[in-house]
C-alpha positions as CSV (number, residue, x, y, z in Angstrom):
1,M,-6.3,-0.4,-22.7
2,R,-9.0,-0.9,-20.1
3,K,-7.6,-4.4,-19.3
4,L,-4.2,-2.8,-18.7
5,I,-5.7,-0.2,-16.3
6,V,-7.6,-2.8,-14.4
7,V,-4.6,-5.1,-14.1
8,T,-2.4,-2.2,-13.1
9,S,-4.9,-1.0,-10.5
10,L,-5.2,-4.5,-9.1
11,L,-1.4,-4.9,-8.8
12,L,-0.9,-1.4,-7.3
13,V,-3.5,-1.9,-4.6
14,A,-2.2,-5.3,-3.7
15,H,1.4,-3.9,-3.7
16,I,0.4,-1.0,-1.4
17,A,-1.3,-3.4,1.0
18,L,1.8,-5.7,1.0
19,L,4.2,-2.9,1.6
20,F,2.1,-1.5,4.4
21,T,1.8,-4.9,6.0
22,R,5.6,-5.5,6.0
23,R,6.3,-2.1,7.4
24,S,3.9,-2.6,10.3
25,A,5.3,-6.0,11.1
26,S,8.9,-4.7,11.3
27,A,7.8,-1.7,13.3
28,E,6.1,-3.8,15.9
29,G,9.0,-6.2,16.2
30,S,6.8,-8.9,17.6
31,G,8.6,-12.1,18.5
32,K,5.7,-14.2,17.3
33,G,7.4,-15.4,14.0
34,G,6.5,-12.3,12.0
35,A,2.7,-12.6,12.6
36,T,1.0,-9.3,11.7
37,S,-2.4,-7.9,12.6
38,S,-4.9,-7.3,9.9
39,V,-4.4,-4.1,8.0
40,R,-7.5,-1.9,7.8
41,I,-7.9,-0.3,4.3
42,G,-10.6,2.3,3.4
43,I,-11.2,3.0,-0.3
44,V,-13.3,5.9,-1.6
45,L,-14.3,5.1,-5.2
46,D,-14.6,7.8,-7.9
47,V,-17.8,9.1,-9.4
48,G,-18.3,6.1,-11.8
49,G,-18.5,3.7,-8.9
50,R,-18.3,-0.1,-9.2
51,G,-19.0,-1.4,-12.6
52,D,-17.0,1.3,-14.5
53,K,-14.6,-1.3,-16.0
54,S,-11.7,1.0,-15.1
55,F,-10.1,2.4,-12.0
56,N,-12.9,1.6,-9.6
57,D,-13.3,-2.0,-10.7
58,G,-9.5,-2.3,-10.6
59,A,-9.4,-1.0,-7.1
60,Y,-12.1,-3.3,-6.0
61,A,-10.4,-6.3,-7.5
62,G,-7.1,-5.3,-5.9
63,A,-8.8,-4.9,-2.5
64,D,-10.5,-8.3,-2.9
65,S,-7.0,-9.9,-3.6
66,A,-5.5,-8.1,-0.6
67,T,-8.3,-9.5,1.5
68,K,-7.8,-13.0,0.3
69,M,-4.0,-13.0,0.2
70,L,-3.2,-10.8,3.2
71,G,-6.2,-11.0,5.4
72,S,-6.8,-7.2,5.0
73,N,-10.1,-5.7,6.1
74,V,-11.3,-3.4,3.4
75,R,-14.2,-0.9,3.6
76,F,-15.5,0.8,0.4
77,I,-17.4,4.1,0.1
78,E,-19.1,5.1,-3.1
79,P,-19.7,8.8,-2.9
80,G,-22.2,10.9,-4.8
81,E,-21.1,14.3,-5.8
82,G,-18.5,16.8,-4.6
83,A,-18.3,17.1,-0.8
84,D,-19.2,13.5,-0.4
85,R,-15.8,12.5,-1.6
86,E,-14.0,14.5,1.1
87,A,-16.4,13.4,3.7
88,G,-15.8,9.7,2.8
89,L,-12.0,10.1,3.1
90,R,-12.4,12.0,6.4
91,L,-14.7,9.3,7.8
92,L,-12.3,6.5,7.0
93,A,-9.3,8.5,8.5
94,A,-11.4,9.3,11.6
95,E,-12.2,5.6,12.0
96,G,-8.5,4.9,12.2
97,M,-8.0,3.0,9.0
98,D,-4.3,2.1,8.4
99,L,-4.5,3.1,4.7
100,V,-7.0,5.4,3.0
101,I,-7.2,5.3,-0.8
102,G,-8.9,7.8,-3.1
103,V,-9.5,6.4,-6.6
104,G,-9.1,9.1,-9.2
105,F,-7.3,12.4,-9.7
106,I,-10.2,14.3,-8.3
107,F,-9.2,13.3,-4.7
108,T,-5.8,15.0,-5.0
109,D,-6.5,18.1,-3.0
110,D,-8.6,16.3,-0.4
111,L,-5.9,13.7,0.2
112,A,-3.2,16.4,0.6
113,N,-5.3,18.3,3.1
114,L,-6.4,15.3,5.1
115,A,-2.9,13.9,5.2
116,K,-1.9,17.0,7.2
117,E,-4.8,16.5,9.7
118,Y,-4.1,12.8,10.1
119,P,-0.3,12.5,10.0
120,K,-0.3,8.9,11.4
121,T,-2.6,7.6,8.7
122,A,-1.2,6.4,5.3
123,F,-3.0,7.8,2.3
124,A,-2.8,6.9,-1.4
125,G,-4.2,8.5,-4.5
126,I,-4.7,6.6,-7.7
127,D,-4.0,8.9,-10.6
128,Y,-2.8,11.5,-8.1
129,A,-2.2,14.9,-9.8
130,L,1.2,16.3,-8.7
131,A,1.2,20.1,-8.5
132,T,4.0,22.3,-9.8
133,D,5.3,25.7,-8.7
134,A,5.7,28.7,-10.9
135,K,9.0,27.4,-12.2
136,G,7.5,24.0,-13.2
137,N,9.1,22.1,-10.3
138,V,7.0,19.3,-8.9
139,I,5.6,19.9,-5.4
140,S,5.9,16.7,-3.4
141,P,2.8,15.4,-1.7
142,P,2.8,15.1,2.1
143,P,5.1,12.3,3.4
144,N,2.2,10.1,4.3
145,V,0.7,10.2,0.8
146,A,1.6,7.8,-2.0
147,A,0.9,9.5,-5.3
148,L,0.1,6.7,-7.8
149,K,0.3,8.0,-11.3
150,F,-0.2,6.0,-14.5
151,R,1.8,6.8,-17.7
152,E,-0.7,5.8,-20.3
153,E,1.1,7.6,-23.0
154,E,4.2,5.4,-22.7
155,G,2.2,2.2,-23.3
156,S,0.3,3.8,-26.1
157,Y,3.6,4.9,-27.7
158,L,4.9,1.3,-27.5
159,V,1.8,-0.2,-29.0
160,G,1.9,2.3,-31.8
161,A,5.5,1.6,-32.5
162,L,4.8,-2.2,-32.5
163,A,1.8,-1.7,-34.9
164,A,4.1,0.3,-37.3
165,M,6.7,-2.4,-37.2
166,V,4.3,-5.3,-38.0
167,S,2.3,-3.4,-40.6
168,H,2.6,-4.7,-44.1
169,T,1.3,-1.4,-45.6
170,K,3.3,0.9,-43.3
171,K,0.0,2.6,-42.4
172,I,-1.8,2.3,-39.1
173,G,-5.0,3.8,-37.8
174,F,-6.0,4.8,-34.3
175,V,-9.3,5.6,-32.7
176,G,-9.0,7.3,-29.2
177,G,-11.6,7.7,-26.6
């Protein structure tokens, strides 16, 4: 499961960087054969920091790939507790990063608030928690925020179904964590 999360994080970060690069190239309309300037990406890691073998390592690997494949400039911030997370996002936005990414659901409120303060900056939240109103309708994030949400339960269901299909005893076990 951790491998899946790391690979998915890697692909999502590279995908975001690629989409953002294409958008800026078409918006500039430079007549220089589609040459683009380097995209500046700021990433604030979650509490576990690098070495967590999960979202943070996946984000780091994805950013490393974006740097190698796309020439992106990436800056990481590993915050300590609470207010450091918001301060890290704010610092990157104030520095004029093209894309600011918060790794983990805990960044949801901070990203939504900062997106309103910095409408020309693109933000993304890995495992972003979408809010709902009293009727259960999803409240969309601001237009400059990409809410990246994993559906772990779908993969888990499929793995369980596959295990049941290949089981000779028709019994399977599961240990979650």
